[in-house]
N, C-alpha and C positions, 0 to 999 in steps of 0.2 A: 763429870768435864776434865780426861784422863788427854781427849784428844788437843782441849786448847791450850794442857799444859804445851803438848809436843810441840802444840802452834809457836809457841813463846822460846821454847828451847832451841827448837830450829830457828829460828831468829836470835835465839844466841848465840848459838854454831857460825854463822851468818856472819855475826856483829866481829866475830875475834879473828876470819879470817879459814873458817875452815872449808875446804870444795865444796862447790853449790852443789854436784853432783851427791856428795858421803853424805851430808849433810842430813840430805830429803831420803836416802836409802839406810841408812844408822841409821835416824832416827823413827824411822822408819819399822825395822826390825825392831829397835827396842818397844818400843812405846808398843804394839803389835804388839809382841811376847806379854808385854803389860796386861796392857786390853783382854788376850786370852785365858790368862790366869786370876784378871777380875773375872771375871765371864763363869769363869765357875767356881767360882769362892760360892760355900766356903767347904763343903768340901770335890775333892781332884786326885786326879791322878799325873804324871808328870806325861802317862800318853793320851789322854785325855786334850793336857794343854798343847801336846804336839799335833792332834790331829785338826785342833780347836783353830790354831794360829798357820796350818797351811789349808786352812776351808776358806782362813781370812786373805791370803795369797794365791789361793785354787784360779781365779781367774787372771793373776799377771801376763801370764805369754802368751793369752788374747792380747790382750792389751798392748805390748808389748809390738806382733803381729800388725792388731790396727794401725798401730803407732809410724810401724816402717810400710804398710800397703798404704801412707795416705797423701795421696796427689797432693792435696793446697801444700801439705811440707815440701814436697818434690821441688815447693819454686826457688825454697828459700839457699838451698848450696851454689840452686845457679844465679840467684841473681848475685848471690856476697863473692863465687866468679868473677861477675860484669864486673860487680863494683874490684874486685880488686887490681882485673888487668884493668879499667882505667886508669887507678892510682898507679900502678907501673907505667903506664906511660906519657903520663905527668903532667894529663890533664888537667888537673890545677894550677898545674906552675902557669898554661898556653894560657887560661882564662885571667888568669889574676894580674897579668902581662896584659894583658888586653885592656880588660875593663878599667883595670889603673891609669894606661893613660888614654882610654876613652874619657872618662869620670875623674881624672884626677884633675883638673884645674880646677873647678866648681869646690866652693868647701862641704868638707866633709866627704870628698868624691872618691878620696879612699876604701874611706869606712861604707855608703851605702854599695860598691867593687866589690865589696867583701863582700854583700849583703848579696846579693844578685848573685858572685862564685859559688856559694853559699850554698843558696837557689837549686843552682843548676846540676852541681856534685850532689844533692840531695836526690833530686828527679835523673839522675844517673848512675850514682854509683852508693847512692843511701849507707859507705862505711861512716860515720861519725868521726873515730877517734883518727884515720887515716884524713880529714875533710879538716877537722882542727889541727892537727898538725902539722899539715902541709897549708896551711892560710896562715897558723904559726911562725915555720919557720922563711913566708916569701913574704908576707904584708904584715909581720909584725914590723918586722927589725923597718919597713919601708916609713910604715908611719909613725915610727917615731925619731927616725932622722926629721920628716919634717915636720917636729913640733906635736904630734896627736899628743892629746893626753890619752895617760898610761891608761885607767879606764873607762874611759870612750872605744881604746882599740882590743884593750883584753875581750871587752863585753859585746862589744860587737865578731870577733874574732868567737867566741865561745856560743855566741847563738845562732849565729849563722853557719856553723861548724851537727846544731845539734837538728835544723831541719831536719836530715833524713832521717826525726823515727815520727812526724807526720806528715809528711811532701810524699805521694808512693812516688817510686815501688817500695817500699820500706818492709823491713824484717815485723815490728812493729805489727803492723795492722794483718801482715799473713799469719801469726800468731792470736793475732788475734783473733779474725775470723776466724779460725780449727778451733778455739776454744767456745764463740758463740756460733759457732757451726752458719757464720756466715759470711755471703759470696765473698770473696775479695775483691773481687770488686768492681760488690756496689760500697764495697768501706774505702778504694777507694776512689770511688767517685766524690763519697762524702766529706773524705778529710784534703779533697783536691781544697776546696771553695775557703776552707780553715786557712789553710794551709800559708793561702796567696794573701791574707789578709794579714792576716802573723806577719811577713816578711814587707808587706805595706806600710803596719804598722810602726817594722823598726826603721825603715826609708825613713817617714812621718818622721820620726823620734830624731833621728839624727840629723836631719837637713836644720828641724824643729831645734837645736842644742846650737850646731854648727853657726845657725844663723843669731841669735842671738847672745851669745860667749864663743866670739872670734877665736878666742886662741889656744879652745879645746880640738881646730882639727881644720889649721888652715889649707889653699890650696897647692898643689901639687903644678908648679909650674914647671913644661916644657914642651919649650919652642924649638925643637926644633925636629918634630916630627908635624907632618901638614895636617887638619884636621880631617882633611882628607885619604888620608894611607894611614891615622888612628884609625877611623872609620870601618876600612876592607880588613886590616890587623884582625879587628874585634868580631865581624862576619865569619873570616875562614877563624876563628878561633871558635865558633860559636856552632853555627850551620854544624857542624859534624855532629857532638852529643846533643845537638837540638834536633838532628835527625831522629836520632837513637832512641833521645827518650818520648817522639813521637812514635814511632815503631813499636815501640812497647806499650806506650801505653795508651796511645789512640787505637792499636787494636785492643785492646780491654777493654775501656769502654763502649769501642764500637760491636765488638761481639763477638770481633771476629777469631778472637784467641781466648782462653779460659790464660788466668796470673801465669800457667806453669805451665806456657806453650810458647804467653809473650816471654817469660824467663831466659827458655830458650833462647829464642829471636836473640834479645839481651847480650847473654853473653855469647854471641856468634857477632851483633855485630859493633862490642865491645873489643873482638880480635881482630874485629875489617876497623874498629878506630887504631889499634892501637900498631900494627901494619903499615897503614898508610900514615900512621908517624915515627916507623920505624923503628915500633920500638918492639914491636913481637919475637923474641929467640926461645932455643926452644928452655932458655931457662928460665924468662919473664913465666914461658906455662907451666913452667912443671914449678915453681916459686908460687906460681896464683894458684895450684892445682895443692900444693901443700898444704898452703893457709886456709883455702875456703876447706879439708880435710877437716884439719883441726875448730874452728872455728865451730862447722855442723857436726861433729862430733862429742862437742861442748854442746851447746844444741838439742841434743835426743838425749845426750847423757842424761841434763839434764831432768826434759820430759819424761825419760821415763822412771825415774827415782822422787819429779812429782807427782808422777800415774802411780808408786807406791804411798804417797803422804798422802792422798785424797784418797784412797782403796781406807788406812789405816781412821783417818779420821771420820770418816763417813762408820763404817765400824760403828765405833767408838759413840755417832749420834750425836761430837760433839754439832754438822750440820743443822741440827735442830734445836740446838740451843744458840746458835748465832741464827737464825731465821725467829725462834722464837723474840730474840731480840730486838734484831733490826724491822719486825715486822712493826713491833708494839709499841716504839715511840712515836710522841707525837708532834704530829705534822709530817704522818705514813711519811712521803715521797720526797717531802722538801730533804725532810728530817735521814733520810737514810741516802742521798745524794750528798746533803755533805757534809757527814758524817763517809764513806766510801772512800768521796774527793781524798780528803782530807788525810784520812788512816792514807791512803795508796799515793801521794805525795807526802807523806812523815815516812812511810815505808821507805819507798823511794830516795831518802838520804844517808842508806846503809846498804842496802839491796839492789840486785838489778834487776830492767826490763822483766827479764825473764819469766827467773823467782815471783816475782807478781803474776806477770800475766796466769802458767802454771800453778800456780798455790794459792795467789789470793783470788785475785776472778773466778774464777771458778765457785765461790765462796759464798762471792753477793751474786752468786746469774742467775741463783733458782728465786734467791730475793726479787730480785727486778725483774722477773719472771711473775712473783707471788702485786709487787705491786702497779705491775701493768706498764714498764718503761719499754721507748720503743729500743731495740737492740740497737742498731746501727745509731740511734744520738748515743748510745750513753757506752758504746765501744768507744767514739774517737772523744767521749770525755774524758775516757781512761789514756787515748790515746795522746791527747794531749795533756793531759795528768800527770805522762809518763816524761815527756817529753821537757816537759820540767823541772824534774830531777835528777834532770845532767847539769842543770845547770845550778841545784841549791846547792850552798854553803853547804858546810862543810867535806861532805864527802857526795859530791857533783863530779861525774868522771870526765868532763868535759872540762871541768878548772883541772883534772891535774894532767891530762891529756898537756895543754898549754902549757903549762908550767913546768912543765919536761924537757919542752924550747924555746921557752923566751931567756931575750941575756940577763945575765944577773943584774941588771938597775933594776926589773918588773918583780916587785916584789906578788907573796901571795894575795896579802891585804890587798892590792889593785884591783887584781883578778876578781874574789874577792867583789870586793866596789861597782867595779863596770860594767857585775851582771847583775843588781839587784835593777836598773832600773826596765833589763827587759823582761824577767823576771815580773816583774809590776804589769809589761807587758799579757805574757803571754797567761796570765792570769787571770787581766782587763780579757782577755779572746774568752780563755775558759767562761768564765761566766755569764759573758754575750752569747755564749751557745747555750748558759743551759738558761737563760733566761730566754732569748732569742730564736729558738728552735726552726717558730717560722723560716725566717731569713737564711736562715742554714740548710732549709729544705727540708726537713725532716718533720 
């Protein structure tokens, strides 16, 4: 049971705010020593304990070397750099201004524009925090100024900002591709349809609500600009990032380039777009590189700590306990699916998707193989679930991002209430993937 105790000890440390990578590393060392001690009971010597402990971690250098040579993970810093450069080139501002001008005249048009911009940002930058903050700074004051409901405005921004978790190129999908040992390009293809259906349902809900409750989303009237000029400005704002998206994702879907190669195309393309917008300066490049190194170092530090954690977990035999419990549940496949989805969603209230991907998913994956689940299907279910965790109160990251840039009149409870309909929509799409896998091509 020492591995099970270790898991909950790590969860407690994460909950109180201890750094993730250090949590996994320190917990692994402490419980690894405890496991070595228990293994040698009743008679033992300090030398024997040390030998058993070092034997447990003897493969760690090779695991670290393998991580650093993983070509799949090389795509992560490239996509992060691409997103940060596009963020600094004020892409979100241009898209929101153009889309708002195009759709603002219809009821709920500003909210619809926010969802569409969130979709484009997800497919081009994929940086959830940056997307939520940018749309919160630009779109939220405009919607509030024209009488939009606080709940609808904040809920729309949070939901649109988290689309980068499921719409490719998504860092979550790259990490899951590494964990599942599945081609990232296949995961990108599999995630595209659920992501677009989610976008469609968001827009449908907004238009439906605006039609029946006219006061929550009035039109934003602007007769100073002709329709032709509005359409022209929208096309000018949309076509450059859309071209970059087609180049990056199209090269993957057509098999022309691997995700890592297409990520390099995206990184260069983002610099070209920034140059076109006259935002590419030496300072922007250096700041983007600095942010990329920080985020990438965090991801790889967590991965190394998670590797040590999994080694002790397996050594202690805890994986067999979990496997026996989950494979003997009544209902087998469905019981396992429901329990694993509920567990991931509950953990998503407290810890980040990276920790869940590298700690929880590897525990569930062997059981999914035994039951015979389609790995692509299971991976997309997990990705959709992890996206939902970004919205769920009280610890959803998107809620904190938006609250940090909201005007004083927007209360935390307004944001919590605003995201609830979008959480229901996400759970409904997740359930539809479970019930109708054939519809999604699984």
